[in-house]
ROVO-883827 format. One record per residue (C-alpha): y negated, x, z negated; residue in three letters; residue number from 1. Coordinates in Angstrom, 3 decimals, decimal comma, padded with zeros to 6 digits. Layout:
yy;xx;zz;aa;i
Y;X;Z;Ala;NUM;
...
END
This chain:
yy;xx;zz;aa;i
055,208;069,369;-060,326;Met;1;
052,311;067,614;-058,543;Asp;2;
053,020;064,425;-056,609;Lys;3;
052,504;064,740;-052,880;Pro;4;
049,439;062,839;-051,616;Pro;5;
050,185;059,368;-050,218;Pro;6;
050,843;059,217;-046,525;Thr;7;
047,629;058,061;-044,813;Pro;8;
047,744;054,844;-042,848;Ile;9;
047,152;055,325;-039,107;Pro;10;
043,590;054,535;-038,100;Arg;11;
044,432;051,774;-035,621;Thr;12;
046,311;049,373;-037,962;Pro;13;
043,702;050,041;-040,636;Leu;14;
040,901;048,917;-038,317;Ile;15;
042,917;045,970;-036,973;Val;16;
043,656;044,741;-040,509;Gly;17;
040,021;045,031;-041,582;Ala;18;
038,787;043,249;-038,450;Ala;19;
041,411;040,498;-038,813;Ala;20;
040,487;039,918;-042,433;Gly;21;
036,788;039,754;-041,572;Met;22;
037,371;037,294;-038,722;Ile;23;
039,392;035,021;-040,977;Gly;24;
036,864;035,312;-043,796;Leu;25;
033,895;034,443;-041,573;Val;26;
035,741;031,512;-039,951;Ala;27;
036,739;030,048;-043,323;Cys;28;
033,264;030,669;-044,723;Ala;29;
031,780;028,647;-041,850;Met;30;
034,170;025,775;-042,531;Leu;31;
033,337;025,865;-046,236;Val;32;
029,606;025,983;-045,485;Ala;33;
029,992;023,024;-043,141;Gly;34;
031,699;021,031;-045,869;Tyr;35;
029,560;022,006;-048,859;Leu;36;
026,176;022,335;-047,209;Gly;37;
026,351;020,151;-044,146;Gly;38;
025,849;023,182;-041,889;Val;39;
026,149;022,358;-038,191;Trp;40;
029,228;024,021;-036,718;Leu;41;
028,766;024,626;-032,984;Pro;42;
031,656;023,996;-030,653;Gly;43;
033,580;021,702;-032,955;Cys;44;
032,765;018,271;-031,568;Gly;45;
034,808;015,943;-033,750;Gly;46;
037,749;018,356;-033,996;Gly;47;
036,828;020,127;-037,221;Cys;48;
035,929;016,931;-039,067;Ala;49;
039,023;015,144;-037,791;Gly;50;
041,366;017,939;-038,865;Leu;51;
039,641;018,309;-042,228;Ala;52;
040,212;014,651;-043,066;Thr;53;
043,626;014,340;-041,424;Gly;54;
047,114;015,220;-042,577;Ala;55;
047,142;018,710;-044,047;Gly;56;
043,363;018,969;-044,165;Gly;57;
043,258;018,912;-047,970;Arg;58;
045,289;020,597;-050,666;Leu;59;
047,826;018,373;-052,463;Pro;60;
046,810;017,057;-055,903;Val;61;
043,433;018,858;-055,970;Leu;62;
042,318;017,249;-052,679;Arg;63;
040,108;020,244;-051,985;Trp;64;
039,625;021,348;-048,357;Pro;65;
042,279;023,789;-047,125;Val;66;
039,424;026,075;-046,052;Ser;67;
038,854;026,853;-049,751;Tyr;68;
042,310;028,372;-049,951;Leu;69;
041,767;030,236;-046,679;Gly;70;
038,477;031,742;-047,852;Leu;71;
040,031;032,818;-051,149;Ala;72;
043,034;034,360;-049,353;Tyr;73;
040,994;036,351;-046,848;Phe;74;
038,524;037,567;-049,475;Thr;75;
041,342;038,820;-051,710;Gly;76;
043,327;040,315;-048,839;Ala;77;
040,292;042,057;-047,360;Leu;78;
039,307;043,444;-050,774;Ala;79;
042,781;044,946;-051,350;Ala;80;
043,018;046,242;-047,765;Trp;81;
039,619;047,935;-048,008;Thr;82;
039,977;049,404;-051,498;Val;83;
043,452;050,806;-050,878;Phe;84;
042,825;051,616;-047,198;Arg;85;
045,779;049,618;-045,950;Gly;86;
048,286;050,973;-048,486;Arg;87;
048,961;047,584;-050,050;Thr;88;
052,744;047,861;-050,205;Gly;89;
055,611;045,463;-049,776;Arg;90;
054,412;042,847;-052,273;Gly;91;
051,134;042,153;-050,457;Cys;92;
052,978;042,248;-047,152;Arg;93;
055,083;039,277;-048,263;Trp;94;
051,876;037,372;-048,908;Phe;95;
050,668;038,098;-045,390;Thr;96;
054,035;036,916;-044,082;Arg;97;
053,764;033,658;-045,993;Leu;98;
050,188;033,167;-044,743;Ala;99;
051,339;033,846;-041,172;Ala;100;
054,055;031,183;-041,453;Val;101;
051,488;028,679;-042,767;Val;102;
049,153;029,569;-039,880;Ser;103;
051,875;028,971;-037,310;Val;104;
052,580;025,555;-038,859;Leu;105;
048,899;024,591;-038,781;Tyr;106;
048,508;025,739;-035,186;Leu;107;
051,518;023,606;-034,314;Phe;108;
049,950;020,603;-036,083;Leu;109;
046,703;021,081;-034,190;Met;110;
048,558;021,203;-030,897;Gly;111;
050,689;018,208;-031,833;Trp;112;
047,665;016,110;-032,779;Asn;113;
045,631;017,369;-029,803;Ala;114;
042,756;018,182;-032,107;Gly;115;
041,412;021,723;-031,931;Trp;116;
038,878;023,392;-034,171;Cys;117;
037,614;026,799;-033,029;Gly;118;
036,985;028,007;-036,570;Tyr;119;
040,461;026,944;-037,677;Cys;120;
042,005;028,751;-034,704;Val;121;
039,975;031,871;-035,504;Ala;122;
041,108;031,770;-039,141;Ala;123;
044,770;031,410;-038,197;His;124;
044,441;034,132;-035,554;Ala;125;
042,982;036,383;-038,243;Gly;126;
045,908;035,558;-040,506;Ser;127;
048,453;036,461;-037,826;Leu;128;
046,613;039,675;-036,922;Ala;129;
046,412;040,688;-040,595;Leu;130;
050,143;040,139;-040,937;Trp;131;
050,784;042,274;-037,831;Ala;132;
048,536;045,055;-039,177;Ala;133;
050,321;044,917;-042,540;Ser;134;
053,728;045,303;-040,884;Glu;135;
052,341;048,107;-038,739;Trp;136;
050,960;049,936;-041,786;Ala;137;
054,411;049,796;-043,441;Gly;138;
055,087;050,887;-047,009;Gly;139;
058,221;049,971;-048,903;Arg;140;
057,146;050,233;-052,524;Ala;141;
055,968;047,207;-054,465;Val;142;
052,497;048,319;-055,523;Arg;143;
051,053;046,441;-058,486;Val;144;
047,394;047,428;-058,223;Arg;145;
046,776;046,119;-054,673;Pro;146;
048,507;042,861;-055,575;Met;147;
046,399;042,583;-058,737;Ala;148;
043,181;043,184;-056,799;Val;149;
044,086;040,695;-054,070;Ala;150;
045,158;037,970;-056,489;Leu;151;
042,271;038,593;-058,889;Gly;152;
039,596;038,384;-056,188;Val;153;
041,273;035,368;-054,575;Ala;154;
041,444;033,506;-057,885;Leu;155;
037,785;034,269;-058,639;Leu;156;
036,700;032,932;-055,243;Val;157;
038,971;029,900;-055,524;Phe;158;
037,618;029,123;-058,982;Gly;159;
034,012;029,430;-057,789;Ala;160;
034,725;027,084;-054,904;Leu;161;
036,312;024,649;-057,334;Gly;162;
033,111;024,638;-059,361;Met;163;
031,097;024,011;-056,197;Ala;164;
033,465;021,167;-055,301;Glu;165;
032,966;019,602;-058,717;Ala;166;
029,177;019,707;-058,255;Leu;167;
029,447;018,182;-054,774;Val;168;
031,671;015,378;-056,022;Arg;169;
029,468;014,688;-059,023;Thr;170;
026,349;014,533;-056,868;Ser;171;
028,049;012,282;-054,302;Ala;172;
029,343;010,002;-057,064;Ala;173;
025,882;009,686;-058,601;Glu;174;
024,363;008,811;-055,238;Arg;175;
027,080;006,258;-054,545;Ala;176;
026,669;004,632;-057,960;Glu;177;
022,910;004,429;-057,491;Gly;178;
023,294;002,826;-054,070;Ala;179;
025,913;000,399;-055,398;Leu;180;
023,615;-000,583;-058,263;His;181;
020,814;-001,339;-055,789;Asp;182;
023,179;-003,349;-053,580;Thr;183;
024,467;-005,394;-056,497;Thr;184;
020,933;-006,155;-057,629;Arg;185;
020,091;-007,377;-054,132;Glu;186;
023,259;-009,488;-053,971;Leu;187;
022,648;-011,379;-057,179;Val;188;
018,913;-012,005;-056,807;Lys;189;
017,897;-015,491;-055,644;Pro;190;
018,148;-015,727;-051,876;Ala;191;
015,006;-016,230;-049,846;Gly;192;
014,663;-017,299;-046,218;Pro;193;
017,297;-015,521;-044,168;Ser;194;
018,774;-015,375;-040,722;Arg;195;
022,144;-017,086;-040,475;Thr;196;
025,220;-017,085;-038,275;Gly;197;
026,584;-013,645;-039,130;Phe;198;
030,376;-013,347;-039,194;Ala;199;
033,205;-011,098;-038,204;Gly;200;
036,441;-012,007;-036,456;Arg;201;
040,060;-012,319;-037,546;His;202;
039,086;-013,913;-040,848;Ala;203;
041,502;-013,973;-043,765;Arg;204;
041,195;-015,764;-047,083;Gly;205;
039,382;-018,919;-048,098;Ala;206;
037,721;-021,110;-045,493;Ser;207;
034,986;-021,992;-046,144;Pro;208;
034,291;-019,331;-048,772;Ala;209;
031,207;-018,727;-050,923;Pro;210;
031,768;-014,961;-050,563;Ile;211;
032,209;-013,514;-047,083;Arg;212;
032,999;-009,858;-046,471;Ile;213;
032,485;-008,464;-042,961;Val;214;
033,743;-004,937;-042,264;Val;215;
032,949;-002,797;-039,218;Phe;216;
035,863;-000,382;-038,928;Met;217;
037,647;002,274;-036,903;Asp;218;
041,430;002,646;-037,188;Tyr;219;
041,127;006,445;-037,267;Gln;220;
038,605;006,365;-040,121;Cys;221;
040,401;007,222;-043,423;Pro;222;
037,803;005,458;-045,565;Glu;223;
038,194;002,317;-043,454;Cys;224;
041,872;002,307;-044,402;Lys;225;
040,959;002,546;-048,091;Arg;226;
038,424;-000,282;-047,865;Ile;227;
040,909;-002,448;-045,953;Asp;228;
043,481;-002,002;-048,724;Ala;229;
040,879;-002,836;-051,376;Glu;230;
039,832;-005,979;-049,477;Ala;231;
043,465;-007,063;-049,133;Ala;232;
043,952;-006,704;-052,885;Ala;233;
040,853;-008,832;-053,544;Ile;234;
042,186;-011,550;-051,229;Leu;235;
045,472;-011,651;-053,126;Arg;236;
043,641;-012,172;-056,410;Glu;237;
040,790;-014,522;-055,499;Arg;238;
040,457;-017,843;-053,685;Asp;239;
036,696;-017,693;-053,132;Asp;240;
036,581;-014,775;-050,691;Val;241;
037,084;-014,353;-046,963;Ser;242;
037,343;-011,039;-045,124;Val;243;
036,681;-010,630;-041,411;Ser;244;
036,543;-007,573;-039,171;Leu;245;
034,620;-005,980;-036,343;Arg;246;
035,611;-002,899;-034,347;His;247;
033,431;000,166;-033,975;Tyr;248;
035,642;002,903;-032,484;Pro;249;
034,107;006,358;-032,468;Phe;250;
035,085;007,143;-028,899;Cys;251;
033,135;006,965;-025,660;Lys;252;
036,054;005,231;-023,897;Asp;253;
034,892;001,879;-025,265;Cys;254;
031,690;002,760;-027,120;Asn;255;
028,765;003,354;-024,769;Ala;256;
026,656;004,722;-027,630;Asn;257;
028,760;007,895;-027,771;Leu;258;
029,301;010,717;-025,315;Asp;259;
032,302;012,256;-027,118;Thr;260;
035,555;011,076;-028,737;Cys;261;
035,695;012,244;-032,361;Pro;262;
038,516;009,688;-032,806;His;263;
040,385;010,009;-029,504;Pro;264;
042,811;007,105;-030,023;Asn;265;
040,392;004,708;-031,713;Ala;266;
039,667;002,642;-028,610;Cys;267;
043,325;002,173;-027,745;Trp;268;
044,090;001,279;-031,347;Ala;269;
041,390;-001,417;-031,344;Ala;270;
042,605;-002,748;-028,001;Arg;271;
046,203;-002,784;-029,265;Ala;272;
045,162;-004,926;-032,234;Ala;273;
043,189;-007,283;-030,013;Glu;274;
046,067;-007,488;-027,523;Ala;275;
048,458;-008,411;-030,331;Ala;276;
046,045;-011,154;-031,360;Gly;277;
045,803;-012,502;-027,836;Leu;278;
049,553;-012,808;-027,325;Ile;279;
050,702;-013,652;-030,868;Ala;280;
047,709;-015,148;-032,644;Gly;281;
046,206;-014,027;-035,937;Glu;282;
049,589;-013,176;-037,405;Gln;283;
050,243;-010,838;-034,482;Gly;284;
046,842;-009,241;-034,928;Phe;285;
047,435;-008,734;-038,644;Gln;286;
050,853;-007,142;-038,152;Arg;287;
049,443;-004,704;-035,596;Met;288;
046,361;-004,120;-037,765;His;289;
048,498;-003,112;-040,746;Asp;290;
050,769;-000,911;-038,602;Trp;291;
047,776;000,914;-037,112;Leu;292;
046,252;001,677;-040,488;Phe;293;
049,584;002,980;-041,809;Val;294;
049,571;005,455;-038,915;Arg;295;
045,901;006,341;-039,218;Gly;296;
045,242;004,769;-035,831;Gly;297;
047,215;007,402;-033,963;Gly;298;
050,280;006,642;-031,867;Phe;299;
052,020;007,660;-028,668;Thr;300;
053,373;005,224;-026,097;Ala;301;
057,010;005,801;-027,209;Pro;302;
056,041;005,279;-030,849;Glu;303;
054,308;002,008;-030,019;Leu;304;
057,280;000,867;-027,929;Asp;305;
059,650;001,626;-030,791;Ala;306;
057,538;-000,402;-033,228;Ala;307;
057,116;-003,519;-031,086;Leu;308;
060,424;-005,249;-031,970;Pro;309;
059,588;-005,014;-035,672;Gly;310;
056,106;-006,355;-034,969;Leu;311;
057,517;-009,279;-033,010;Gly;312;
055,636;-008,377;-029,837;Leu;313;
056,729;-008,257;-026,217;Asp;314;
056,145;-004,880;-024,583;Arg;315;
055,169;-006,121;-021,135;Ala;316;
052,759;-008,734;-022,462;Lys;317;
051,158;-006,294;-024,897;Leu;318;
050,709;-003,612;-022,226;Ala;319;
049,107;-006,109;-019,861;Ala;320;
046,715;-007,334;-022,544;Ala;321;
045,853;-003,831;-023,786;Met;322;
044,927;-002,714;-020,283;Asn;323;
043,196;-005,941;-019,340;Gly;324;
039,435;-006,557;-019,348;Pro;325;
039,505;-009,087;-022,213;Glu;326;
040,446;-006,617;-024,959;Thr;327;
037,834;-004,136;-023,745;Leu;328;
035,196;-006,869;-023,712;Ala;329;
036,089;-007,920;-027,273;Leu;330;
035,821;-004,363;-028,580;Val;331;
032,571;-003,725;-026,744;Arg;332;
031,189;-006,978;-028,128;Gly;333;
031,896;-005,743;-031,641;Asp;334;
030,239;-002,421;-030,842;Val;335;
027,118;-004,278;-029,702;Ser;336;
027,162;-006,306;-032,918;Ala;337;
027,326;-003,053;-034,870;Gly;338;
024,365;-001,647;-032,995;Glu;339;
022,413;-004,818;-033,716;Ala;340;
022,696;-004,197;-037,460;Val;341;
021,964;-000,457;-037,251;Gly;342;
025,474;000,907;-037,707;Leu;343;
025,695;004,713;-037,875;Arg;344;
029,046;005,221;-039,581;Gln;345;
032,207;003,378;-040,539;Thr;346;
033,079;001,592;-042,656;Pro;347;
029,956;-000,532;-042,703;Met;348;
030,454;-003,460;-045,068;Ile;349;
028,456;-006,644;-045,584;Phe;350;
028,842;-009,166;-048,410;Ile;351;
027,022;-012,418;-047,653;Asn;352;
024,803;-010,542;-045,219;Gly;353;
023,894;-007,725;-047,633;Val;354;
025,026;-004,234;-046,676;Glu;355;
027,279;-002,704;-049,313;Leu;356;
025,694;000,692;-049,831;Arg;357;
027,541;002,926;-052,257;Gly;358;
030,960;001,764;-051,045;Trp;359;
032,182;005,303;-051,721;Glu;360;
032,089;004,627;-055,486;Ala;361;
035,484;003,796;-057,049;Pro;362;
036,187;000,061;-056,829;Gly;363;
032,766;-000,579;-055,257;Ala;364;
033,877;-003,548;-053,157;Leu;365;
035,613;-005,281;-056,056;Arg;366;
032,720;-004,633;-058,426;Arg;367;
030,173;-006,058;-055,980;Ala;368;
032,302;-009,143;-055,323;Val;369;
032,737;-009,792;-059,049;Glu;370;
028,993;-009,424;-059,669;Ala;371;
028,230;-011,912;-056,898;Leu;372;
030,941;-014,338;-058,010;Ala;373;
029,421;-014,435;-061,498;Ala;374;
026,312;-016,092;-059,996;Thr;375;
028,378;-018,992;-058,530;Asn;376;
027,027;-018,587;-054,972;Pro;377;
026,890;-021,624;-052,733;Ala;378;
029,219;-021,712;-049,740;Thr;379;
026,289;-021,721;-047,331;Gly;380;
025,066;-018,364;-048,670;Ala;381;
028,017;-016,636;-047,031;Ala;382;
026,514;-017,379;-043,619;Asp;383;
023,483;-015,156;-044,260;Ala;384;
022,877;-012,454;-041,656;Ala;385;
021,792;-008,881;-042,423;Pro;386;
018,453;-007,487;-041,304;Pro;387;
018,128;-006,334;-037,715;Ser;388;
018,745;-002,707;-036,788;Ala;389;
015,034;-001,939;-036,624;Ile;390;
014,469;-003,392;-040,099;Asp;391;
017,414;-001,371;-041,405;Lys;392;
015,979;001,827;-039,930;Tyr;393;
012,707;001,166;-041,739;Ile;394;
014,513;000,380;-045,000;Ala;395;
016,670;003,522;-044,714;Asp;396;
013,515;005,594;-044,186;Trp;397;
011,858;004,047;-047,243;Leu;398;
014,872;004,935;-049,394;Arg;399;
014,465;008,631;-048,658;Gln;400;
012,801;010,813;-051,292;Pro;401;
009,314;012,135;-050,546;Val;402;
009,508;015,843;-049,701;Arg;403;
006,525;018,206;-049,754;Pro;404;
005,880;019,260;-046,150;Ile;405;
004,020;022,586;-046,007;Pro;406;
000,689;022,601;-044,198;Leu;407;
-000,118;025,191;-041,556;Arg;408;
-003,079;025,954;-039,335;Ala;409;
-002,921;025,806;-035,566;Gly;410;
-000,107;024,625;-033,367;Gly;411;
000,303;021,302;-031,641;Phe;412;
-001,295;018,472;-033,596;Ala;413;
-002,795;015,096;-032,710;Val;414;
-004,969;013,014;-034,985;Gly;415;
-007,304;013,597;-037,940;Pro;416;
-006,246;015,966;-040,711;Ala;417;
-006,843;013,277;-043,365;Asp;418;
-004,915;010,528;-041,553;Ala;419;
-003,111;007,922;-043,613;Arg;420;
000,174;008,603;-041,801;Val;421;
001,443;012,131;-041,248;Arg;422;
004,335;012,620;-038,816;Val;423;
005,991;016,041;-038,625;Val;424;
008,719;016,790;-036,093;Leu;425;
010,828;019,946;-036,087;Trp;426;
012,275;020,478;-032,617;Gly;427;
013,012;022,932;-029,860;Gly;428;
012,388;023,279;-026,154;Phe;429;
015,387;022,502;-023,980;Gly;430;
016,703;019,891;-026,446;Glu;431;
016,646;016,380;-024,868;Pro;432;
016,238;014,337;-028,052;Phe;433;
013,294;016,499;-029,126;Thr;434;
011,522;015,631;-025,882;Ala;435;
012,364;011,943;-026,325;Glu;436;
011,156;011,793;-029,934;Ala;437;
007,970;013,686;-029,113;Asp;438;
007,145;011,196;-026,371;Gly;439;
007,781;008,201;-028,620;Leu;440;
005,622;009,604;-031,416;Ile;441;
002,762;010,513;-029,081;Arg;442;
002,920;007,025;-027,558;Ala;443;
002,727;005,475;-031,014;Ala;444;
-000,100;007,741;-032,139;Ala;445;
-002,160;007,277;-028,952;Ala;446;
-003,311;003,776;-029,911;Ser;447;
-003,987;004,542;-033,581;Arg;448;
-006,681;006,409;-035,503;Thr;449;
-004,734;006,686;-038,749;Asp;450;
-001,874;008,955;-037,559;Val;451;
-001,606;012,725;-037,444;Arg;452;
001,337;014,149;-035,503;Tyr;453;
002,387;017,771;-035,943;Glu;454;
005,066;019,553;-033,919;Phe;455;
006,927;022,396;-035,640;Arg;456;
009,252;024,913;-034,023;His;457;
012,963;025,261;-034,727;Phe;458;
014,368;026,748;-031,500;Pro;459;
018,146;026,787;-031,156;Phe;460;
017,859;030,327;-029,853;Asp;461;
018,966;033,310;-031,915;Gln;462;
016,357;035,473;-030,185;Ala;463;
013,891;034,316;-032,857;Cys;464;
015,838;031,947;-035,107;Asn;465;
018,640;033,569;-037,147;Pro;466;
019,173;030,256;-038,963;Ala;467;
021,121;028,785;-036,027;Val;468;
024,785;029,746;-035,624;Pro;469;
024,507;030,304;-031,874;Arg;470;
022,074;030,019;-028,977;Thr;471;
022,256;026,555;-027,437;Arg;472;
018,965;026,678;-025,548;His;473;
018,386;030,142;-024,046;Pro;474;
014,712;030,894;-023,656;Gly;475;
013,621;028,364;-026,284;Ala;476;
011,952;031,107;-028,342;Cys;477;
009,852;032,262;-025,381;Ala;478;
008,798;028,677;-024,667;Leu;479;
007,881;028,140;-028,332;Ala;480;
005,614;031,210;-028,134;Arg;481;
004,006;029,838;-024,966;Ala;482;
003,442;026,452;-026,626;Asp;483;
001,905;028,087;-029,677;Glu;484;
-000,199;030,385;-027,495;Ala;485;
-001,647;027,437;-025,580;Ala;486;
-002,864;025,906;-028,831;Ala;487;
-005,121;028,926;-029,347;Ser;488;
-005,930;029,967;-025,754;Ala;489;
-006,911;026,742;-023,957;Val;490;
-008,751;023,539;-024,780;Ser;491;
-007,044;020,987;-027,055;Pro;492;
-006,620;018,469;-024,220;Asp;493;
-004,972;021,047;-021,966;Arg;494;
-002,827;022,349;-024,827;Ala;495;
-001,543;018,823;-025,492;Arg;496;
-000,830;018,262;-021,788;Ala;497;
000,931;021,635;-021,628;Phe;498;
003,053;020,774;-024,682;His;499;
004,213;017,438;-023,243;Ala;500;
004,957;018,932;-019,818;Ala;501;
006,781;021,921;-021,313;Leu;502;
009,124;019,703;-023,340;Leu;503;
009,957;017,688;-020,229;Arg;504;
010,278;020,574;-017,769;Leu;505;
012,364;022,743;-020,124;Ala;506;
015,262;020,273;-020,025;Leu;507;
018,417;021,068;-018,025;Pro;508;
017,759;020,653;-014,315;Gly;509;
014,076;021,570;-014,662;Gly;510;
012,235;024,330;-012,783;Pro;511;
013,241;027,978;-013,154;Ala;512;
009,839;028,734;-014,724;Asp;513;
009,032;025,722;-016,920;Pro;514;
006,103;027,530;-018,529;Gly;515;
004,371;028,161;-015,217;Gly;516;
005,064;024,640;-013,988;Ala;517;
003,784;023,109;-017,234;Ala;518;
000,610;025,207;-017,088;Ala;519;
-000,010;024,055;-013,513;Ala;520;
000,354;020,425;-014,601;Glu;521;
-002,055;021,014;-017,468;Ala;522;
-004,606;022,578;-015,113;Gly;523;
-004,642;026,275;-016,007;Phe;524;
-003,031;029,552;-014,976;Asp;525;
-000,137;030,549;-017,253;Ala;526;
-001,262;034,185;-017,143;Ser;527;
-004,105;033,436;-019,561;Ile;528;
-001,458;032,895;-022,278;Leu;529;
-000,025;036,418;-021,973;Thr;530;
-002,084;038,020;-024,716;Thr;531;
-001,585;035,150;-027,181;Ala;532;
002,154;035,049;-026,478;Ile;533;
002,501;038,723;-027,383;Ala;534;
000,363;038,388;-030,508;Ser;535;
002,158;038,996;-033,826;Pro;536;
000,239;036,006;-035,178;Ala;537;
002,007;033,703;-032,714;Thr;538;
005,425;034,942;-033,806;Glu;539;
004,404;034,648;-037,458;Ala;540;
003,586;030,951;-036,992;Val;541;
006,968;030,272;-035,405;Ile;542;
008,775;032,152;-038,155;Gln;543;
006,794;030,180;-040,720;Gly;544;
008,021;026,945;-039,135;Asp;545;
011,615;028,185;-039,245;Ile;546;
011,327;029,198;-042,915;Ile;547;
009,781;025,830;-043,800;Ala;548;
012,598;024,041;-041,947;Ala;549;
015,234;025,976;-043,877;Arg;550;
013,528;025,130;-047,177;Ser;551;
013,913;021,455;-046,257;Leu;552;
017,582;021,875;-045,376;Gly;553;
017,074;021,339;-041,647;Ile;554;
020,105;022,464;-039,630;Thr;555;
019,758;020,299;-036,524;Gly;556;
016,998;018,960;-034,318;Ile;557;
015,017;016,861;-033,946;Pro;558;
014,205;016,239;-037,596;Met;559;
011,324;013,863;-038,230;Ile;560;
009,397;013,237;-041,430;Phe;561;
006,914;010,392;-041,861;Val;562;
004,699;010,751;-044,949;Asn;563;
007,211;013,218;-046,363;Gly;564;
010,248;010,971;-045,931;Arg;565;
013,031;011,987;-043,555;Leu;566;
013,712;009,476;-040,773;Val;567;
017,533;009,102;-040,825;Pro;568;
017,749;007,141;-037,550;Ala;569;
015,242;006,411;-034,810;Trp;570;
017,093;005,977;-031,487;Arg;571;
017,460;002,281;-030,725;Leu;572;
017,732;000,911;-027,217;Glu;573;
014,830;-001,328;-026,321;Gly;574;
012,731;-000,313;-029,327;Trp;575;
010,317;002,429;-030,275;Asn;576;
011,681;002,568;-033,810;Ala;577;
009,374;005,467;-034,645;Leu;578;
006,364;003,283;-033,854;Ala;579;
007,650;000,623;-036,256;Arg;580;
008,246;003,204;-038,986;Ile;581;
004,725;004,569;-038,466;Ile;582;
003,357;001,029;-038,708;Glu;583;
005,271;000,487;-041,952;Ala;584;
003,922;003,766;-043,340;Ala;585;
000,365;002,751;-042,493;Ala;586;
000,631;-000,550;-044,369;Thr;587;
002,195;000,833;-047,551;Arg;588;
-000,104;001,419;-050,537;Pro;589;
END
């Protein structure tokens, strides 16, 4: 007797399950891409990075990102749901239940820690919706084939991600070892003339010491915690080392160089440590310092109150000091010191004035100290100061590999084609830093005959640029076409004036028609650009710029290359750092 055909799943839960699985898959894929490829994730601020490195952000033992597991789960679940059209049975339904419970726990953790990541929320929402669709679809039998498909696909994806993780870690380790080797070589070479007077605060260890370690840190930075523990171990073992600290909290509340708070409690943590030092001396500072690192820099007012008796601190005195102007001034002073040496991330570590690059390598701090100690450094060498921020920016640029930058005809360019220095900027209209960088480069090139400056288009507008995850600057594609059209439709002088005015007028708060206003400033009627704007050749040039940017791994703007080397940092108050980098490029053989 023939078996009756299986009962079809209602259309609605089938569609809901497929949509939920796709939402979760895309969200996890974005998180994985952000981790593996450095893809810019819009809307995250510091939330995604903070959650990824915080409690629960990595799998136990493997220490892989949790997003790997999420991507594997959604890929397997979506494959089984699609192949078997929702008839996955009771066994798969238990997996969706388990995933839903995990999602609820993670959503609770995000709410508890007040750190939200849109992609994480989307993934967990997809998990909950997939569970609901699975319950809606029903089915009591334990079906082996759907479970086998789901698990098989999930394991394949998880294994592939593991291989990618191994490659990422190997590459990062090789880079760190190379940087550490270069640092060690610089440490042990005979010292030449150097600036002096560089030191941190809250020094521990020998005094005076021939080896001085200065660490710029943030209490909510996990790697700062690791380096602090490594430094403490070195102090216990050696009598020729001192370690001192400087704060650099990644939060706008006390750091004027930031406009966000990736580490929302970092300022209060730094002020708590300084307050403890003010009311209880260095021992009070150290007790609070250790307590803060144990907690990852995060605490609530009740938690701090509960800890104070064990730390030997008076609540009223600590609160007054934390909220007083002196602690804020101390932290801001450290931030200024960090800016003066070109700090861009924490930890930033100096040994006798030499920046410890490659600190990510296992035991890097200990290995560098031992290499320096073997040279029997004089006590006075510990007072050496690192290069200034501008000199560091130049050195960081010189360390970059030379990349081939494709040539193209037309577009905005200043200077002779055979110039000794070639500056290429990828940017977009409506983006403030693009306008700032363009102005600095043009100012530097204006007084030189050996510089060629080329502007390339990478609009953050999905109307013409599918490489960006969302439109941040609506209308940027139209303005890029106008800019490119001017290069072919008007005189070079007017095209350059139009380009500069368009970058400035396209910023938020500018005129409703920045193209027309820029054309008026440049001395021509914008209507003469109409034909060139509509030309397929104009669009082809812009698409060529976008393709070239993607080949170079560009995901954000502005990105600047000088003689084929990426400029890692160029914004420095009081300096045209780009002009100094151009000058350095012109004098190199």
